[in-house]
DRENDO-1510 file (C-alpha; in Angstrom, 1 decimal, always signed):
<recs>
REC; n; res; u; v; w
REC; 1; MET; -141.6; -84.4; -122.0 .
REC; 2; ARG; -138.0; -84.0; -122.9 .
REC; 3; SER; -137.2; -83.9; -126.6 .
REC; 4; TYR; -134.1; -85.6; -127.7 .
REC; 5; LEU; -131.8; -85.0; -130.7 .
REC; 6; ASP; -130.8; -87.9; -132.9 .
REC; 7; PHE; -127.2; -87.9; -131.5 .
REC; 8; GLU; -128.6; -88.1; -127.9 .
REC; 9; LYS; -130.1; -91.5; -128.5 .
REC; 10; PRO; -127.9; -93.4; -126.0 .
REC; 11; VAL; -128.9; -91.0; -123.4 .
REC; 12; ALA; -132.5; -91.1; -124.2 .
REC; 13; GLU; -132.3; -95.0; -123.8 .
REC; 14; LEU; -130.7; -94.8; -120.5 .
REC; 15; GLU; -133.0; -92.1; -119.1 .
REC; 16; ALA; -136.0; -94.1; -120.4 .
REC; 17; LYS; -134.8; -97.1; -118.5 .
REC; 18; ALA; -134.4; -95.1; -115.4 .
REC; 19; ASP; -137.8; -93.7; -115.7 .
REC; 20; GLU; -139.3; -97.1; -116.0 .
REC; 21; LEU; -137.6; -98.3; -112.9 .
REC; 22; ARG; -138.8; -95.2; -111.1 .
REC; 23; ALA; -142.3; -95.8; -112.1 .
REC; 24; LEU; -142.1; -99.5; -111.1 .
REC; 25; GLU; -140.7; -98.5; -107.6 .
REC; 26; ALA; -143.5; -95.9; -107.3 .
REC; 27; ARG; -146.1; -98.6; -107.6 .
REC; 28; GLY; -145.5; -99.4; -103.9 .
REC; 29; ASP; -144.8; -103.2; -104.1 .
REC; 30; GLY; -142.0; -102.8; -101.6 .
REC; 31; ILE; -139.3; -103.3; -104.2 .
REC; 32; SER; -136.2; -100.9; -103.9 .
REC; 33; LEU; -134.7; -100.1; -107.2 .
REC; 34; SER; -132.7; -97.1; -106.0 .
REC; 35; GLU; -129.3; -98.8; -106.8 .
REC; 36; GLU; -130.1; -99.7; -110.3 .
REC; 37; ILE; -131.6; -96.3; -110.9 .
REC; 38; GLY; -128.6; -94.6; -109.5 .
REC; 39; LYS; -126.4; -96.7; -111.9 .
REC; 40; LEU; -128.4; -95.8; -114.9 .
REC; 41; ASP; -128.5; -92.1; -114.0 .
REC; 42; ALA; -124.7; -92.1; -113.6 .
REC; 43; LYS; -124.3; -93.7; -116.9 .
REC; 44; ALA; -126.7; -91.3; -118.6 .
REC; 45; SER; -124.9; -88.4; -117.1 .
REC; 46; GLN; -121.4; -89.6; -118.2 .
REC; 47; SER; -122.7; -90.3; -121.7 .
REC; 48; LEU; -124.2; -86.8; -121.8 .
REC; 49; LYS; -120.9; -85.3; -120.8 .
REC; 50; GLU; -118.9; -87.3; -123.4 .
REC; 51; ILE; -121.3; -86.5; -126.2 .
REC; 52; TYR; -121.4; -82.7; -125.5 .
REC; 53; ALA; -117.7; -82.6; -125.0 .
REC; 54; ALA; -117.3; -83.5; -128.7 .
REC; 55; LEU; -120.1; -81.9; -130.5 .
REC; 56; THR; -119.6; -81.2; -134.2 .
REC; 57; PRO; -120.6; -77.7; -135.7 .
REC; 58; TRP; -123.7; -79.4; -137.2 .
REC; 59; GLN; -124.7; -80.9; -133.9 .
REC; 60; LYS; -124.3; -77.6; -132.2 .
REC; 61; THR; -126.5; -76.1; -134.8 .
REC; 62; LEU; -129.2; -78.7; -133.8 .
REC; 63; VAL; -128.7; -77.8; -130.2 .
REC; 64; ALA; -129.1; -74.0; -130.9 .
REC; 65; ARG; -132.4; -74.8; -132.6 .
REC; 66; HIS; -133.6; -77.2; -129.9 .
REC; 67; PRO; -137.4; -76.5; -129.4 .
REC; 68; GLN; -137.0; -76.5; -125.7 .
REC; 69; ARG; -134.0; -74.1; -125.5 .
REC; 70; PRO; -134.9; -70.9; -123.6 .
REC; 71; HIS; -136.0; -68.0; -125.8 .
REC; 72; PHE; -135.8; -64.3; -125.3 .
REC; 73; LYS; -139.0; -64.2; -123.3 .
REC; 74; ASP; -137.4; -66.6; -120.8 .
REC; 75; TYR; -134.2; -64.5; -120.4 .
REC; 76; CYS; -136.4; -61.5; -120.1 .
REC; 77; ALA; -138.6; -62.9; -117.4 .
REC; 78; ALA; -135.6; -64.3; -115.5 .
REC; 79; LEU; -133.3; -61.2; -115.7 .
REC; 80; ILE; -135.3; -58.2; -116.2 .
REC; 81; ALA; -137.5; -56.8; -113.5 .
REC; 82; GLU; -140.3; -54.3; -114.1 .
REC; 83; PHE; -140.1; -54.9; -117.8 .
REC; 84; THR; -142.3; -52.6; -119.7 .
REC; 85; PRO; -142.6; -53.4; -123.4 .
REC; 86; LEU; -143.1; -50.8; -126.2 .
REC; 87; ALA; -144.4; -51.4; -129.5 .
REC; 88; GLY; -144.6; -50.0; -133.0 .
REC; 89; ASP; -141.8; -48.2; -135.3 .
REC; 90; ARG; -144.0; -44.9; -135.5 .
REC; 91; ALA; -143.9; -45.4; -139.3 .
REC; 92; PHE; -145.7; -48.6; -140.4 .
REC; 93; GLY; -146.7; -50.8; -137.5 .
REC; 94; GLU; -145.7; -53.5; -135.0 .
REC; 95; ASP; -143.4; -56.4; -135.6 .
REC; 96; GLU; -143.5; -59.0; -132.8 .
REC; 97; ALA; -140.4; -60.8; -134.1 .
REC; 98; ILE; -138.5; -58.2; -132.1 .
REC; 99; VAL; -139.6; -57.4; -128.5 .
REC; 100; GLY; -138.2; -54.5; -126.7 .
REC; 101; GLY; -138.8; -52.2; -123.9 .
REC; 102; PHE; -137.3; -50.9; -120.5 .
REC; 103; GLY; -136.8; -52.5; -117.1 .
REC; 104; ARG; -134.2; -53.2; -114.5 .
REC; 105; PHE; -131.3; -55.7; -114.7 .
REC; 106; ARG; -130.2; -56.5; -111.3 .
REC; 107; GLY; -131.3; -53.2; -110.1 .
REC; 108; GLN; -129.9; -51.1; -113.0 .
REC; 109; PRO; -132.3; -49.4; -115.4 .
REC; 110; VAL; -131.6; -50.7; -119.0 .
REC; 111; CYS; -133.2; -50.9; -122.5 .
REC; 112; VAL; -133.8; -54.5; -123.4 .
REC; 113; ILE; -134.3; -55.8; -127.0 .
REC; 114; GLY; -134.5; -59.3; -128.2 .
REC; 115; GLN; -135.6; -61.6; -131.1 .
REC; 116; GLU; -138.4; -64.0; -130.1 .
REC; 117; LYS; -139.1; -67.2; -132.1 .
REC; 118; GLY; -142.1; -68.5; -130.0 .
REC; 119; ASP; -142.4; -71.9; -128.5 .
REC; 120; SER; -145.9; -73.1; -129.9 .
REC; 121; THR; -147.6; -73.0; -133.1 .
REC; 122; GLU; -149.6; -70.0; -132.2 .
REC; 123; THR; -146.6; -67.9; -130.8 .
REC; 124; ARG; -144.4; -69.0; -133.5 .
REC; 125; ILE; -146.7; -67.5; -136.1 .
REC; 126; ARG; -147.3; -64.5; -134.1 .
REC; 127; HIS; -143.6; -63.8; -133.7 .
REC; 128; ASN; -142.9; -64.8; -137.4 .
REC; 129; PHE; -140.5; -67.5; -136.2 .
REC; 130; GLY; -138.1; -64.8; -134.9 .
REC; 131; MET; -137.5; -63.3; -138.5 .
REC; 132; PRO; -138.0; -59.6; -138.2 .
REC; 133; ARG; -139.5; -57.3; -140.8 .
REC; 134; PRO; -138.3; -53.7; -141.4 .
REC; 135; GLU; -140.6; -52.3; -138.8 .
REC; 136; GLY; -139.0; -54.6; -136.2 .
REC; 137; TYR; -135.6; -53.1; -136.9 .
REC; 138; ARG; -137.0; -49.6; -137.0 .
REC; 139; LYS; -138.6; -50.2; -133.7 .
REC; 140; ALA; -135.3; -51.4; -132.2 .
REC; 141; VAL; -133.6; -48.3; -133.5 .
REC; 142; ARG; -136.3; -46.1; -131.9 .
REC; 143; LEU; -135.9; -47.8; -128.5 .
REC; 144; ALA; -132.1; -47.7; -128.7 .
REC; 145; GLU; -132.1; -43.9; -129.4 .
REC; 146; LEU; -134.4; -43.5; -126.4 .
REC; 147; ALA; -131.8; -45.4; -124.3 .
REC; 148; GLY; -129.1; -43.1; -125.6 .
REC; 149; ARG; -131.2; -40.1; -124.8 .
REC; 150; PHE; -131.7; -41.2; -121.2 .
REC; 151; GLY; -128.1; -42.7; -120.7 .
REC; 152; LEU; -129.3; -46.3; -120.3 .
REC; 153; PRO; -127.4; -49.4; -121.2 .
REC; 154; VAL; -128.7; -51.6; -124.1 .
REC; 155; LEU; -129.0; -55.3; -123.7 .
REC; 156; SER; -129.9; -57.2; -126.9 .
REC; 157; PHE; -130.7; -61.0; -127.2 .
REC; 158; VAL; -130.0; -62.5; -130.5 .
REC; 159; ASP; -132.0; -65.5; -131.8 .
REC; 160; THR; -132.9; -65.5; -135.4 .
REC; 161; ALA; -132.3; -67.5; -138.6 .
REC; 162; GLY; -132.2; -64.3; -140.4 .
REC; 163; ALA; -134.4; -61.2; -141.3 .
REC; 164; TYR; -137.6; -62.1; -143.1 .
REC; 165; PRO; -137.0; -62.4; -146.8 .
REC; 166; GLY; -140.6; -61.9; -147.9 .
REC; 167; ILE; -141.7; -59.5; -150.8 .
REC; 168; ASP; -143.5; -57.2; -148.4 .
REC; 169; ALA; -140.3; -56.8; -146.2 .
REC; 170; GLU; -138.3; -56.0; -149.3 .
REC; 171; GLU; -140.8; -53.5; -150.4 .
REC; 172; ARG; -140.7; -51.7; -147.1 .
REC; 173; GLY; -136.9; -51.4; -147.2 .
REC; 174; GLN; -135.5; -54.5; -145.4 .
REC; 175; ALA; -131.8; -53.9; -146.3 .
REC; 176; GLU; -132.1; -50.2; -145.3 .
REC; 177; ALA; -133.6; -50.9; -142.0 .
REC; 178; ILE; -131.0; -53.5; -141.1 .
REC; 179; ALA; -128.3; -51.0; -142.1 .
REC; 180; ARG; -129.8; -48.2; -140.0 .
REC; 181; SER; -130.1; -50.4; -137.0 .
REC; 182; THR; -126.5; -51.6; -137.3 .
REC; 183; GLU; -125.6; -48.0; -137.7 .
REC; 184; ALA; -127.6; -47.0; -134.5 .
REC; 185; TRP; -125.9; -49.7; -132.4 .
REC; 186; LEU; -122.4; -48.8; -133.5 .
REC; 187; GLY; -123.1; -45.1; -132.6 .
REC; 188; LEU; -124.7; -45.8; -129.2 .
REC; 189; PRO; -123.4; -43.3; -126.6 .
REC; 190; THR; -124.1; -45.9; -123.7 .
REC; 191; PRO; -122.6; -49.3; -123.0 .
REC; 192; SER; -124.2; -52.2; -125.0 .
REC; 193; VAL; -124.1; -55.9; -124.6 .
REC; 194; ALA; -125.4; -58.5; -127.1 .
REC; 195; LEU; -125.9; -62.1; -126.2 .
REC; 196; VAL; -126.4; -64.7; -129.0 .
REC; 197; ILE; -128.8; -67.1; -127.2 .
REC; 198; GLY; -129.6; -69.5; -130.1 .
REC; 199; GLU; -129.1; -68.7; -133.9 .
REC; 200; GLY; -127.3; -65.6; -134.9 .
REC; 201; GLY; -128.2; -65.4; -138.6 .
REC; 202; SER; -126.7; -62.9; -141.0 .
REC; 203; GLY; -127.6; -59.2; -141.2 .
REC; 204; GLY; -130.7; -60.1; -139.3 .
REC; 205; ALA; -128.6; -60.7; -136.3 .
REC; 206; ILE; -125.8; -58.2; -136.6 .
REC; 207; ALA; -128.4; -55.4; -136.8 .
REC; 208; ILE; -128.9; -55.7; -132.9 .
REC; 209; ALA; -125.4; -57.2; -132.1 .
REC; 210; ALA; -123.0; -54.6; -133.1 .
REC; 211; ALA; -122.4; -54.0; -129.4 .
REC; 212; SER; -119.6; -53.0; -127.2 .
REC; 213; ARG; -119.4; -56.6; -125.9 .
REC; 214; VAL; -120.7; -59.6; -127.9 .
REC; 215; LEU; -121.4; -62.8; -125.9 .
REC; 216; MET; -122.5; -66.2; -127.1 .
REC; 217; MET; -124.0; -69.2; -125.3 .
REC; 218; GLU; -121.7; -72.1; -125.5 .
REC; 219; HIS; -123.9; -74.0; -128.0 .
REC; 220; ALA; -125.3; -71.1; -130.0 .
REC; 221; ILE; -124.2; -70.3; -133.6 .
REC; 222; TYR; -123.4; -67.2; -135.3 .
REC; 223; SER; -123.0; -67.0; -139.0 .
REC; 224; VAL; -123.5; -64.9; -142.3 .
REC; 225; ILE; -125.9; -67.6; -143.6 .
REC; 226; SER; -127.4; -70.8; -142.4 .
REC; 227; PRO; -125.6; -74.0; -143.1 .
REC; 228; GLU; -128.5; -75.0; -145.4 .
REC; 229; GLY; -128.3; -71.8; -147.3 .
REC; 230; ALA; -124.6; -72.1; -147.8 .
REC; 231; ALA; -124.9; -75.7; -149.0 .
REC; 232; SER; -127.6; -74.7; -151.5 .
REC; 233; ILE; -125.3; -71.9; -153.0 .
REC; 234; LEU; -122.1; -73.9; -152.9 .
REC; 235; TRP; -123.3; -77.3; -153.9 .
REC; 236; ARG; -126.9; -76.8; -154.9 .
REC; 237; ASP; -127.5; -79.5; -152.2 .
REC; 238; THR; -129.0; -78.7; -148.8 .
REC; 239; ALA; -128.0; -82.3; -147.7 .
REC; 240; ARG; -124.5; -81.1; -147.5 .
REC; 241; ALA; -125.4; -78.6; -144.6 .
REC; 242; GLN; -123.0; -80.5; -142.3 .
REC; 243; ASP; -120.1; -79.9; -144.5 .
REC; 244; ALA; -121.1; -76.2; -144.8 .
REC; 245; ALA; -121.4; -75.9; -141.0 .
REC; 246; THR; -118.0; -77.4; -140.4 .
REC; 247; GLY; -116.3; -75.1; -143.1 .
REC; 248; MET; -118.1; -71.9; -141.9 .
REC; 249; LYS; -116.6; -71.8; -138.4 .
REC; 250; ILE; -120.0; -70.9; -136.8 .
REC; 251; THR; -119.4; -72.1; -133.3 .
REC; 252; ALA; -118.7; -69.9; -130.3 .
REC; 253; GLN; -115.3; -71.5; -129.8 .
REC; 254; ASP; -114.3; -70.7; -133.4 .
REC; 255; LEU; -115.7; -67.2; -133.3 .
REC; 256; LEU; -113.9; -66.3; -129.9 .
REC; 257; LYS; -110.6; -67.5; -131.4 .
REC; 258; PHE; -111.2; -65.0; -134.4 .
REC; 259; GLY; -112.2; -62.1; -132.1 .
REC; 260; VAL; -115.8; -62.0; -133.6 .
REC; 261; ILE; -117.3; -62.3; -130.0 .
REC; 262; ASP; -115.8; -61.3; -126.6 .
REC; 263; ARG; -117.0; -64.1; -124.3 .
REC; 264; ILE; -118.5; -67.6; -124.2 .
REC; 265; VAL; -121.2; -68.3; -121.5 .
REC; 266; SER; -121.0; -71.9; -120.5 .
REC; 267; GLU; -124.1; -73.9; -120.6 .
REC; 268; PRO; -125.3; -76.8; -118.4 .
REC; 269; VAL; -124.2; -80.2; -119.5 .
REC; 270; GLY; -126.6; -81.2; -122.2 .
REC; 271; GLY; -127.4; -77.7; -123.3 .
REC; 272; ALA; -129.4; -74.8; -122.0 .
REC; 273; HIS; -132.6; -76.6; -122.6 .
REC; 274; ARG; -131.8; -79.1; -119.8 .
REC; 275; ASP; -131.5; -76.5; -117.1 .
REC; 276; HIS; -133.1; -73.1; -117.9 .
REC; 277; GLY; -132.4; -71.7; -114.4 .
REC; 278; LEU; -128.7; -72.5; -114.4 .
REC; 279; ALA; -128.2; -71.2; -118.1 .
REC; 280; LEU; -130.1; -68.0; -117.4 .
REC; 281; GLY; -128.2; -67.4; -114.3 .
REC; 282; ARG; -124.8; -67.8; -116.0 .
REC; 283; ALA; -126.1; -65.4; -118.8 .
REC; 284; GLY; -127.0; -62.8; -116.3 .
REC; 285; ASP; -123.6; -63.2; -114.5 .
REC; 286; ALA; -121.8; -62.7; -117.9 .
REC; 287; ILE; -123.9; -59.7; -118.8 .
REC; 288; GLU; -123.3; -58.0; -115.4 .
REC; 289; ALA; -119.5; -58.6; -115.7 .
REC; 290; SER; -119.6; -57.1; -119.2 .
REC; 291; LEU; -121.5; -54.0; -118.1 .
REC; 292; GLY; -119.0; -53.6; -115.3 .
REC; 293; GLU; -116.2; -53.5; -117.7 .
REC; 294; LEU; -117.9; -50.7; -119.7 .
REC; 295; ALA; -119.1; -48.7; -116.6 .
REC; 296; ASN; -116.4; -46.0; -116.5 .
REC; 297; LEU; -116.1; -45.3; -120.2 .
REC; 298; ASP; -117.6; -42.1; -121.6 .
REC; 299; ALA; -119.8; -41.7; -124.6 .
REC; 300; PRO; -116.9; -40.8; -127.1 .
REC; 301; SER; -114.7; -43.8; -125.8 .
REC; 302; LEU; -117.6; -46.1; -126.0 .
REC; 303; VAL; -118.2; -45.2; -129.7 .
REC; 304; GLU; -114.5; -45.3; -130.6 .
REC; 305; LYS; -113.8; -48.6; -128.9 .
REC; 306; ARG; -116.9; -50.3; -130.5 .
REC; 307; ALA; -115.7; -49.1; -133.9 .
REC; 308; GLU; -112.2; -50.3; -133.3 .
REC; 309; LYS; -113.6; -53.7; -132.2 .
REC; 310; PHE; -115.6; -54.3; -135.4 .
REC; 311; LEU; -113.1; -52.8; -137.8 .
REC; 312; ALA; -110.4; -55.1; -136.3 .
REC; 313; ILE; -112.5; -58.4; -137.3 .
REC; 314; GLY; -110.8; -60.3; -140.1 .
REC; 315; ARG; -107.4; -58.5; -139.9 .
REC; 316; HIS; -104.3; -60.6; -140.2 .
REC; 317; ILE; -101.7; -59.7; -137.6 .
</recs>
């Protein structure tokens, strides 16, 4: 069953009518409804194009959080062959909000690290809704250091509302773990590509996104705080999240303009959740292109250019 967002209601109604006619035609009464079905499909497709061509920042936020949007496990399954996950930070324990390991991306050995939200009640609880604890970031650092030691590129997939803010996480050094992870990414001696696939929330995202190339899916968001969090701080009213989303410039289009990201990966019409295969294929092509741009740079150049890239963010020319 496809899940529709509120602003997709016109499309939902048209597709529901088309499905009803298909069911009626399938009953085998000899009635051909192909022409009517075709017209409804065409109207639904056109409506979807018009809606997604004019999404507001808040609507993009809803798309980025769509329950049927592909998660890290989907990207990993589609793009990484021979994936071997590694667990634990060798200090406290395992954190399944961050999944990482080694595999092959289109034949090239790579280190892969991603935030996984889960797609059912059971998996969401197991992955803590994609909100990592300190041991998750320390595991990410451990894997990134292994990649650097063996000269492997690092691919990271960002999808988190933010690092877990619980007392236990704070007691185990959440802020320090995020800072160490960001430092490790900035100092990687190998090529690194980060892709924001859904939500990129605050330090919880930048900790594995301080990469040589930062990519974003077309309808993903990337910000220092969630729109709801910003609204609660600025106006003491989470109902104004739409206003906050507009003012914060959280969309891929705004962030490319500001130089925060390097490339936008286009999604199928209607969002990545409508066609996983097409979305994942385009993401793979963008990652491959980015790795190709970095292939001839030596370790000192990679570190220097990465530092220049992030230090340049926010400068007025």
